Legacy VTK file of the C-alpha trace (Angstrom):
# vtk DataFile Version 3.0
C-alpha trace
ASCII
DATASET POLYDATA
POINTS 156 float
-0.854 9.727 8.937
0.126 10.888 5.499
3.494 11.769 4.061
2.989 15.482 4.754
4.968 17.908 6.874
2.239 18.301 9.476
1.559 14.562 9.787
5.283 13.717 9.910
5.717 16.207 12.763
2.989 14.305 14.613
4.577 10.988 13.593
7.878 12.043 15.153
6.107 12.879 18.429
4.054 9.667 18.461
6.614 7.366 16.820
6.364 4.709 19.529
2.680 4.176 18.647
3.039 4.176 14.870
4.738 0.946 13.836
2.998 0.299 10.520
3.513 1.772 7.061
1.338 1.308 3.996
3.180 1.407 0.693
1.109 1.539 -2.493
2.883 -0.193 -5.403
1.892 1.599 -8.598
3.012 0.676 -12.121
3.592 3.262 -14.832
3.372 2.620 -18.562
2.612 4.947 -21.421
3.064 2.304 -24.097
1.025 -0.752 -23.181
-2.344 -1.183 -21.496
-2.398 2.469 -20.480
-5.961 2.490 -19.194
-5.498 -0.743 -17.213
-2.258 0.515 -15.692
-3.859 3.810 -14.663
-6.867 1.961 -13.264
-4.619 -0.207 -11.074
-2.829 2.826 -9.656
-6.016 4.769 -9.065
-7.689 1.842 -7.312
-4.740 1.215 -4.995
-4.495 4.952 -4.217
-8.169 5.095 -3.236
-7.889 1.987 -1.033
-4.683 3.296 0.587
-6.163 6.719 1.327
-9.292 5.244 2.865
-7.204 2.861 4.971
-5.123 5.776 6.239
-8.275 7.757 7.021
-9.688 4.936 9.110
-6.427 4.178 10.937
-5.049 7.727 11.235
-2.562 7.938 14.063
-1.804 4.221 13.907
-0.154 3.913 10.497
1.834 5.977 8.034
0.719 6.153 4.405
3.808 6.511 2.247
3.959 8.011 -1.227
3.417 5.439 -3.945
6.353 3.266 -4.945
6.216 3.704 -8.710
7.917 1.531 -11.261
7.780 1.012 -14.986
5.694 -1.936 -16.112
8.532 -2.743 -18.521
11.192 -2.662 -15.769
12.950 -5.948 -14.987
11.169 -7.548 -12.047
14.472 -8.223 -10.286
15.366 -4.511 -10.481
11.974 -3.429 -9.185
12.093 -5.980 -6.368
15.569 -4.818 -5.323
14.458 -1.174 -5.284
11.507 -2.142 -3.083
13.822 -4.039 -0.733
15.917 -0.868 -0.287
12.791 1.079 0.650
11.830 -1.657 3.122
15.302 -1.516 4.699
15.039 2.258 5.107
11.636 1.929 6.766
12.902 -0.769 9.146
15.863 1.444 10.079
13.350 4.192 10.833
11.509 1.991 13.324
8.664 0.699 11.173
7.858 -2.870 12.231
5.081 -3.670 9.783
5.169 -2.740 6.113
2.057 -3.467 4.106
2.473 -3.143 0.367
-0.762 -2.791 -1.591
-0.886 -3.595 -5.287
-3.247 -4.474 -8.087
-0.355 -5.793 -10.195
-0.432 -9.601 -10.099
3.256 -9.755 -11.078
4.200 -8.933 -7.485
2.830 -12.325 -6.414
5.857 -13.939 -8.124
8.311 -12.262 -5.732
6.086 -12.000 -2.670
8.295 -14.343 -0.637
11.422 -12.346 -1.529
10.352 -9.072 0.070
9.923 -8.336 3.744
6.685 -6.367 3.479
3.322 -8.055 3.705
2.143 -7.918 0.120
-1.573 -7.547 -0.446
-2.701 -8.059 -4.007
-6.167 -6.847 -4.897
-7.451 -7.047 -8.437
-8.356 -3.561 -9.602
-12.059 -3.034 -9.911
-12.832 -0.550 -12.690
-14.567 2.278 -10.855
-14.878 4.562 -13.861
-18.476 3.741 -14.843
-19.837 2.938 -11.378
-22.426 5.104 -9.759
-20.940 6.992 -6.798
-22.829 5.105 -4.074
-21.909 1.686 -5.488
-18.306 2.826 -5.907
-18.126 3.793 -2.228
-19.708 0.485 -1.160
-17.200 -1.445 -3.257
-14.229 0.477 -1.879
-15.589 0.161 1.646
-15.840 -3.636 1.297
-12.234 -3.846 0.075
-10.968 -1.558 2.835
-12.766 -3.710 5.404
-10.769 -6.739 4.204
-7.507 -4.795 4.342
-8.360 -3.539 7.839
-8.866 -7.149 8.917
-5.455 -8.049 7.474
-3.781 -5.136 9.306
-5.498 -6.057 12.567
-4.419 -9.682 12.176
-0.849 -8.517 11.545
-0.896 -6.551 14.781
-2.484 -9.452 16.683
0.119 -11.938 15.469
2.821 -9.540 16.668
1.226 -9.419 20.132
0.894 -13.202 20.303
4.456 -13.949 19.233
LINES 1 157
156 0 1 2 3 4 5 6 7 8 9 10 11 12 13 14 15 16 17 18 19 20 21 22 23 24 25 26 27 28 29 30 31 32 33 34 35 36 37 38 39 40 41 42 43 44 45 46 47 48 49 50 51 52 53 54 55 56 57 58 59 60 61 62 63 64 65 66 67 68 69 70 71 72 73 74 75 76 77 78 79 80 81 82 83 84 85 86 87 88 89 90 91 92 93 94 95 96 97 98 99 100 101 102 103 104 105 106 107 108 109 110 111 112 113 114 115 116 117 118 119 120 121 122 123 124 125 126 127 128 129 130 131 132 133 134 135 136 137 138 139 140 141 142 143 144 145 146 147 148 149 150 151 152 153 154 155
């Protein structure tokens, strides 16, 4: 389910079955490494959308959590923690944050969401079929992670 009026209406009806949210973490910078920063955001958006498509009705894809690349990491982390708290209050049990920004690895143990870091693969010059195969392979790994998260919840 996406963060749209129609999907949220369905989410409210089926809330007991939707316990997982995907939160793309997307940096913004107009001053340094512009192309790399944009590439990271685009890659994570594509992966997130495909994940939502494959697990529609089982997870909620949130709008991207954007932050300035130049922002203090402590500030960014604290803003993310507030979002996580809001989601938990709303009944979300599993929060999966997707990012291509390696800096998140430094605070991974300080946030409650499961942080998945994936290095951005530059898709710009790939032929369409190879691009889809690459994205599909990444999504398959994320799907496995999500499934394992659900399984560990059942077993605990």
